[in-house]
RONU-558793 format. One record per residue: x, y, z of N, C-alpha, C, CB in turn; residue in three letters; residue number from 1. Coordinates in steps of 0.1 Angstrom, whole numbers, plus 2048, in hexadecimal, padded with zeros to 3 digits. Glycine has a CB too. Example, Ala and Ser with C-alpha at 12.3 -4.5 7.8 and 13.67 -1.06 7.14 Angstrom:
REM residues 2
@n_xx 884 n_yy 7C7 n_zz 84E ca_xx 87B ca_yy 7D3 ca_zz 84E c_xx 884 c_yy 7DF c_zz 84E cb_xx 871 cb_yy 7D3 cb_zz 85A residu Ala num 1 .
@n_xx 880 n_yy 7EA n_zz 847 ca_xx 889 ca_yy 7F5 ca_zz 847 c_xx 881 c_yy 800 c_zz 84F cb_xx 88D cb_yy 7FA cb_zz 839 residu Ser num 2 .
***
This chain:
REM residues 70
@n_xx 6C2 n_yy 2B7 n_zz 839 ca_xx 6D0 ca_yy 2BA ca_zz 835 c_xx 6D0 c_yy 2BD c_zz 826 cb_xx 6D9 cb_yy 2AE cb_zz 839 residu Met num 1 .
@n_xx 6D6 n_yy 2C8 n_zz 822 ca_xx 6D7 ca_yy 2CB ca_zz 814 c_xx 6E3 c_yy 2C4 c_zz 80D cb_xx 6D7 cb_yy 2DA cb_zz 812 residu Ser num 2 .
@n_xx 6E1 n_yy 2C1 n_zz 801 ca_xx 6EC ca_yy 2BB ca_zz 7F9 c_xx 6F7 c_yy 2C6 c_zz 7F7 cb_xx 6E7 cb_yy 2B5 cb_zz 7EC residu Glu num 3 .
@n_xx 703 n_yy 2C2 n_zz 7F9 ca_xx 70E ca_yy 2CC ca_zz 7F7 c_xx 711 c_yy 2CD c_zz 7E8 cb_xx 71B cb_yy 2C7 cb_zz 7FF residu Lys num 4 .
@n_xx 712 n_yy 2D9 n_zz 7E4 ca_xx 714 ca_yy 2DC ca_zz 7D6 c_xx 724 c_yy 2DB c_zz 7D3 cb_xx 70F cb_yy 2EA cb_zz 7D1 residu Gln num 5 .
@n_xx 728 n_yy 2D5 n_zz 7C8 ca_xx 736 ca_yy 2D5 ca_zz 7C5 c_xx 73C c_yy 2E2 c_zz 7C2 cb_xx 739 cb_yy 2CB cb_zz 7BA residu Pro num 6 .
@n_xx 748 n_yy 2E4 n_zz 7C5 ca_xx 74F ca_yy 2F1 ca_zz 7C1 c_xx 755 c_yy 2F0 c_zz 7B3 cb_xx 75A cb_yy 2F4 cb_zz 7CB residu Arg num 7 .
@n_xx 753 n_yy 2E4 n_zz 7AD ca_xx 757 ca_yy 2E3 ca_zz 79F c_xx 74E c_yy 2D9 c_zz 799 cb_xx 766 cb_yy 2DD cb_zz 79E residu Tyr num 8 .
@n_xx 74D n_yy 2DA n_zz 78C ca_xx 745 ca_yy 2D1 ca_zz 784 c_xx 74E c_yy 2CA c_zz 77A cb_xx 739 cb_yy 2D8 cb_zz 77D residu Leu num 9 .
@n_xx 74B n_yy 2BD n_zz 777 ca_xx 753 ca_yy 2B6 ca_zz 76E c_xx 74A c_yy 2AD c_zz 765 cb_xx 75E cb_yy 2AD cb_zz 775 residu Ser num 10 .
@n_xx 74B n_yy 2AF n_zz 758 ca_xx 743 ca_yy 2A8 ca_zz 74F c_xx 74C c_yy 2A2 c_zz 743 cb_xx 738 cb_yy 2B1 cb_zz 749 residu Tyr num 11 .
@n_xx 748 n_yy 297 n_zz 73E ca_xx 74E ca_yy 292 ca_zz 732 c_xx 745 c_yy 297 c_zz 727 cb_xx 74F cb_yy 282 cb_zz 732 residu Leu num 12 .
@n_xx 74A n_yy 29F n_zz 71E ca_xx 743 ca_yy 2A5 ca_zz 713 c_xx 745 c_yy 29D c_zz 706 cb_xx 747 cb_yy 2B4 cb_zz 711 residu Leu num 13 .
@n_xx 73A n_yy 29A n_zz 6FF ca_xx 73B ca_yy 294 ca_zz 6F2 c_xx 733 c_yy 29C c_zz 6E8 cb_xx 734 cb_yy 285 cb_zz 6F3 residu Arg num 14 .
@n_xx 73A n_yy 29F n_zz 6DD ca_xx 734 ca_yy 2A7 ca_zz 6D2 c_xx 734 c_yy 29F c_zz 6C5 cb_xx 73B cb_yy 2B4 cb_zz 6D0 residu Leu num 15 .
@n_xx 72A n_yy 29F n_zz 6BD ca_xx 72A ca_yy 299 ca_zz 6B0 c_xx 720 c_yy 2A0 c_zz 6A7 cb_xx 726 cb_yy 28A cb_zz 6B1 residu Trp num 16 .
@n_xx 721 n_yy 29D n_zz 69A ca_xx 718 ca_yy 2A3 ca_zz 690 c_xx 70F c_yy 299 c_zz 68A cb_xx 720 cb_yy 2AB cb_zz 685 residu Gln num 17 .
@n_xx 703 n_yy 29D n_zz 687 ca_xx 6F9 ca_yy 294 ca_zz 681 c_xx 6F2 c_yy 29D c_zz 676 cb_xx 6EE cb_yy 28E cb_zz 68B residu Val num 18 .
@n_xx 6EE n_yy 296 n_zz 66C ca_xx 6E6 ca_yy 29D ca_zz 661 c_xx 6D8 c_yy 29D c_zz 665 cb_xx 6E8 cb_yy 296 cb_zz 653 residu Glu num 19 .
@n_xx 6D2 n_yy 2A9 n_zz 664 ca_xx 6C4 ca_yy 2AB ca_zz 668 c_xx 6BE c_yy 2B4 c_zz 65D cb_xx 6C2 cb_yy 2B1 cb_zz 676 residu Ser num 20 .
@n_xx 6B4 n_yy 2B0 n_zz 657 ca_xx 6AD ca_yy 2B7 ca_zz 64C c_xx 6B7 c_yy 2BE c_zz 642 cb_xx 6A4 cb_yy 2C2 cb_zz 652 residu Thr num 21 .
@n_xx 6C1 n_yy 2B6 n_zz 63E ca_xx 6CA ca_yy 2BB ca_zz 634 c_xx 6D5 c_yy 2C3 c_zz 639 cb_xx 6C3 cb_yy 2C2 cb_zz 62A residu Gly num 22 .
@n_xx 6D6 n_yy 2C5 n_zz 646 ca_xx 6E1 ca_yy 2CE ca_zz 64C c_xx 6E8 c_yy 2C6 c_zz 657 cb_xx 6DB cb_yy 2DB cb_zz 652 residu Gln num 23 .
@n_xx 6F5 n_yy 2C9 n_zz 658 ca_xx 6FC ca_yy 2C3 ca_zz 663 c_xx 6FB c_yy 2CB c_zz 670 cb_xx 70C cb_yy 2C1 cb_zz 65F residu Trp num 24 .
@n_xx 6F7 n_yy 2C5 n_zz 67B ca_xx 6F5 ca_yy 2CC ca_zz 687 c_xx 6FD c_yy 2C4 c_zz 692 cb_xx 6E6 cb_yy 2CC cb_zz 68B residu Val num 25 .
@n_xx 701 n_yy 2CC n_zz 69C ca_xx 708 ca_yy 2C6 ca_zz 6A7 c_xx 6FF c_yy 2C1 c_zz 6B2 cb_xx 712 cb_yy 2D1 cb_zz 6AE residu Trp num 26 .
@n_xx 703 n_yy 2B5 n_zz 6B7 ca_xx 6FC ca_yy 2AF ca_zz 6C3 c_xx 707 c_yy 2AE c_zz 6CE cb_xx 6F6 cb_yy 2A1 cb_zz 6C0 residu Arg num 27 .
@n_xx 702 n_yy 2AD n_zz 6DA ca_xx 70C ca_yy 2AD ca_zz 6E5 c_xx 706 c_yy 2A4 c_zz 6F1 cb_xx 70F cb_yy 2BB cb_zz 6EB residu Ala num 28 .
@n_xx 70F n_yy 29F n_zz 6F9 ca_xx 70B ca_yy 299 ca_zz 705 c_xx 715 c_yy 29C c_zz 710 cb_xx 708 cb_yy 289 cb_zz 704 residu Ser num 29 .
@n_xx 711 n_yy 29C n_zz 71C ca_xx 71A ca_yy 29D ca_zz 728 c_xx 717 c_yy 292 c_zz 731 cb_xx 719 cb_yy 2AB cb_zz 72F residu Val num 30 .
@n_xx 722 n_yy 28D n_zz 737 ca_xx 721 ca_yy 283 ca_zz 741 c_xx 727 c_yy 288 c_zz 74E cb_xx 727 cb_yy 275 cb_zz 73D residu Glu num 31 .
@n_xx 71F n_yy 288 n_zz 759 ca_xx 724 ca_yy 28D ca_zz 766 c_xx 72E c_yy 283 c_zz 76B cb_xx 719 cb_yy 28F cb_zz 770 residu Asp num 32 .
@n_xx 73B n_yy 288 n_zz 76E ca_xx 745 ca_yy 27F ca_zz 772 c_xx 743 c_yy 279 c_zz 780 cb_xx 753 cb_yy 286 cb_zz 772 residu Ser num 33 .
@n_xx 73B n_yy 280 n_zz 788 ca_xx 738 ca_yy 27B ca_zz 796 c_xx 72D c_yy 271 c_zz 796 cb_xx 734 cb_yy 287 cb_zz 79F residu Arg num 34 .
@n_xx 722 n_yy 273 n_zz 78E ca_xx 717 ca_yy 26A ca_zz 78F c_xx 715 c_yy 261 c_zz 783 cb_xx 70A cb_yy 273 cb_zz 790 residu Thr num 35 .
@n_xx 71C n_yy 264 n_zz 778 ca_xx 71A ca_yy 25C ca_zz 76C c_xx 70E c_yy 260 c_zz 764 cb_xx 71A cb_yy 24D cb_zz 76F residu Gly num 36 .
@n_xx 706 n_yy 269 n_zz 769 ca_xx 6F9 ca_yy 26D ca_zz 762 c_xx 6FD c_yy 274 c_zz 755 cb_xx 6F1 cb_yy 277 cb_zz 76B residu Glu num 37 .
@n_xx 6F6 n_yy 270 n_zz 74A ca_xx 6F9 ca_yy 276 ca_zz 73D c_xx 6ED c_yy 27D c_zz 738 cb_xx 6FC cb_yy 26A cb_zz 733 residu Arg num 38 .
@n_xx 6EF n_yy 289 n_zz 732 ca_xx 6E5 ca_yy 291 ca_zz 72C c_xx 6E8 c_yy 294 c_zz 71D cb_xx 6E3 cb_yy 29E cb_zz 734 residu Arg num 39 .
@n_xx 6DE n_yy 294 n_zz 715 ca_xx 6E1 ca_yy 297 ca_zz 707 c_xx 6DB c_yy 2A4 c_zz 703 cb_xx 6DB cb_yy 28C cb_zz 6FE residu Gly num 40 .
@n_xx 6E0 n_yy 2AA n_zz 6F8 ca_xx 6DC ca_yy 2B7 ca_zz 6F4 c_xx 6DB c_yy 2B8 c_zz 6E5 cb_xx 6E6 cb_yy 2C2 cb_zz 6F9 residu Phe num 41 .
@n_xx 6D0 n_yy 2BD n_zz 6E0 ca_xx 6CE ca_yy 2BE ca_zz 6D1 c_xx 6D5 c_yy 2C9 c_zz 6CB cb_xx 6BF cb_yy 2BF cb_zz 6CF residu Ala num 42 .
@n_xx 6DB n_yy 2D2 n_zz 6D3 ca_xx 6E2 ca_yy 2DE ca_zz 6CD c_xx 6ED c_yy 2E2 c_zz 6D7 cb_xx 6D8 cb_yy 2E9 cb_zz 6C9 residu Ser num 43 .
@n_xx 6F6 n_yy 2EA n_zz 6D1 ca_xx 700 ca_yy 2F0 ca_zz 6DA c_xx 6FA c_yy 2FA c_zz 6E3 cb_xx 70B cb_yy 2F7 cb_zz 6D1 residu Ile num 44 .
@n_xx 6F0 n_yy 301 n_zz 6DE ca_xx 6E9 ca_yy 30B ca_zz 6E7 c_xx 6E3 c_yy 304 c_zz 6F3 cb_xx 6DE cb_yy 313 cb_zz 6DF residu Asp num 45 .
@n_xx 6DD n_yy 2F9 n_zz 6F1 ca_xx 6D7 ca_yy 2F1 ca_zz 6FC c_xx 6E2 c_yy 2ED c_zz 706 cb_xx 6CF cb_yy 2E5 cb_zz 6F7 residu Ala num 46 .
@n_xx 6ED n_yy 2E8 n_zz 701 ca_xx 6F8 ca_yy 2E5 ca_zz 70A c_xx 6FD c_yy 2F1 c_zz 712 cb_xx 704 cb_yy 2DF cb_zz 701 residu Leu num 47 .
@n_xx 6FF n_yy 2FC n_zz 70B ca_xx 703 ca_yy 308 ca_zz 712 c_xx 6F9 c_yy 30D c_zz 71D cb_xx 706 cb_yy 313 cb_zz 709 residu Leu num 48 .
@n_xx 6EC n_yy 30C n_zz 71A ca_xx 6E2 ca_yy 30F ca_zz 724 c_xx 6E3 c_yy 306 c_zz 730 cb_xx 6D4 cb_yy 30E cb_zz 71E residu Ala num 49 .
@n_xx 6E5 n_yy 2F9 n_zz 72E ca_xx 6E7 ca_yy 2F0 ca_zz 739 c_xx 6F3 c_yy 2F4 c_zz 741 cb_xx 6E8 cb_yy 2E2 cb_zz 734 residu Phe num 50 .
@n_xx 6FF n_yy 2F7 n_zz 73B ca_xx 70B ca_yy 2FA ca_zz 742 c_xx 709 c_yy 307 c_zz 74A cb_xx 717 cb_yy 2FB cb_zz 739 residu Leu num 51 .
@n_xx 702 n_yy 311 n_zz 744 ca_xx 6FF ca_yy 31D ca_zz 74B c_xx 6F7 c_yy 31B c_zz 757 cb_xx 6F8 cb_yy 328 cb_zz 742 residu Arg num 52 .
@n_xx 6ED n_yy 313 n_zz 756 ca_xx 6E4 ca_yy 30F ca_zz 761 c_xx 6EC c_yy 308 c_zz 76C cb_xx 6D8 cb_yy 306 cb_zz 75D residu Glu num 53 .
@n_xx 6F4 n_yy 2FF n_zz 769 ca_xx 6FC ca_yy 2F8 ca_zz 773 c_xx 706 c_yy 301 c_zz 77A cb_xx 704 cb_yy 2EC cb_zz 76C residu Gln num 54 .
@n_xx 70C n_yy 30A n_zz 773 ca_xx 716 ca_yy 313 ca_zz 779 c_xx 70F c_yy 31E c_zz 781 cb_xx 71F cb_yy 319 cb_zz 76F residu Thr num 55 .
@n_xx 703 n_yy 322 n_zz 77D ca_xx 6FB ca_yy 32B ca_zz 785 c_xx 6F7 c_yy 325 c_zz 792 cb_xx 6EE cb_yy 330 cb_zz 77D residu Asp num 56 .
@n_xx 6F3 n_yy 318 n_zz 792 ca_xx 6EF ca_yy 311 ca_zz 79E c_xx 6FB c_yy 310 c_zz 7A8 cb_xx 6E9 cb_yy 303 cb_zz 79B residu Val num 57 .
@n_xx 706 n_yy 30C n_zz 7A2 ca_xx 712 ca_yy 30B ca_zz 7AB c_xx 716 c_yy 319 c_zz 7B0 cb_xx 71E cb_yy 305 cb_zz 7A3 residu Ala num 58 .
@n_xx 716 n_yy 323 n_zz 7A8 ca_xx 719 ca_yy 331 ca_zz 7AD c_xx 710 c_yy 336 c_zz 7B7 cb_xx 71A cb_yy 33A cb_zz 7A1 residu Thr num 59 .
@n_xx 703 n_yy 334 n_zz 7B5 ca_xx 6F9 ca_yy 338 ca_zz 7BF c_xx 6FB c_yy 331 c_zz 7CC cb_xx 6EA cb_yy 335 cb_zz 7B9 residu Asp num 60 .
@n_xx 6FE n_yy 324 n_zz 7CB ca_xx 700 ca_yy 31C ca_zz 7D8 c_xx 70C c_yy 322 c_zz 7E0 cb_xx 702 cb_yy 30E cb_zz 7D4 residu Ser num 61 .
@n_xx 717 n_yy 325 n_zz 7D9 ca_xx 722 ca_yy 32B ca_zz 7DF c_xx 71F c_yy 339 c_zz 7E5 cb_xx 72E cb_yy 32B cb_zz 7D6 residu Leu num 62 .
@n_xx 718 n_yy 341 n_zz 7DD ca_xx 715 ca_yy 34E ca_zz 7E2 c_xx 70C c_yy 34E c_zz 7EE cb_xx 70E cb_yy 356 cb_zz 7D7 residu Glu num 63 .
@n_xx 702 n_yy 345 n_zz 7EE ca_xx 6FA ca_yy 343 ca_zz 7FA c_xx 701 c_yy 33F c_zz 806 cb_xx 6EE cb_yy 33A cb_zz 7F7 residu Asn num 64 .
@n_xx 70B n_yy 336 n_zz 804 ca_xx 713 ca_yy 330 ca_zz 80F c_xx 71C c_yy 33B c_zz 815 cb_xx 71C cb_yy 325 cb_zz 80A residu Lys num 65 .
@n_xx 720 n_yy 345 n_zz 80D ca_xx 729 ca_yy 34F ca_zz 811 c_xx 722 c_yy 35C c_zz 816 cb_xx 733 cb_yy 353 cb_zz 806 residu Asn num 66 .
@n_xx 715 n_yy 35C n_zz 815 ca_xx 70E ca_yy 368 ca_zz 819 c_xx 70C c_yy 368 c_zz 829 cb_xx 700 cb_yy 368 cb_zz 813 residu Thr num 67 .
@n_xx 710 n_yy 373 n_zz 82F ca_xx 70E ca_yy 375 ca_zz 83D c_xx 700 c_yy 378 c_zz 840 cb_xx 718 cb_yy 37F cb_zz 843 residu Val num 68 .
@n_xx 6FA n_yy 371 n_zz 849 ca_xx 6EC ca_yy 374 ca_zz 84C c_xx 6EB c_yy 37A c_zz 85A cb_xx 6E3 cb_yy 367 cb_zz 84C residu Arg num 69 .
@n_xx 6E2 n_yy 384 n_zz 85B ca_xx 6E1 ca_yy 38C ca_zz 867 c_xx 6D5 c_yy 387 c_zz 86F cb_xx 6E0 cb_yy 39B cb_zz 865 residu Glu num 70 .
***
């Protein structure tokens, strides 16, 4: 039995700045509201890559579900 993919995603997003090698940089974390799992990101680009991956997985799952097979 395959795990059913959600039709929506819900995360608690935290953003903060830290000083790194003399520059202020953004850090981020997301916490999955369903599971409580938390992930940290060293940059906004890394956060966006994660969100793109998550939404691609959800979209692919829905497209596969709606595909008529002959």
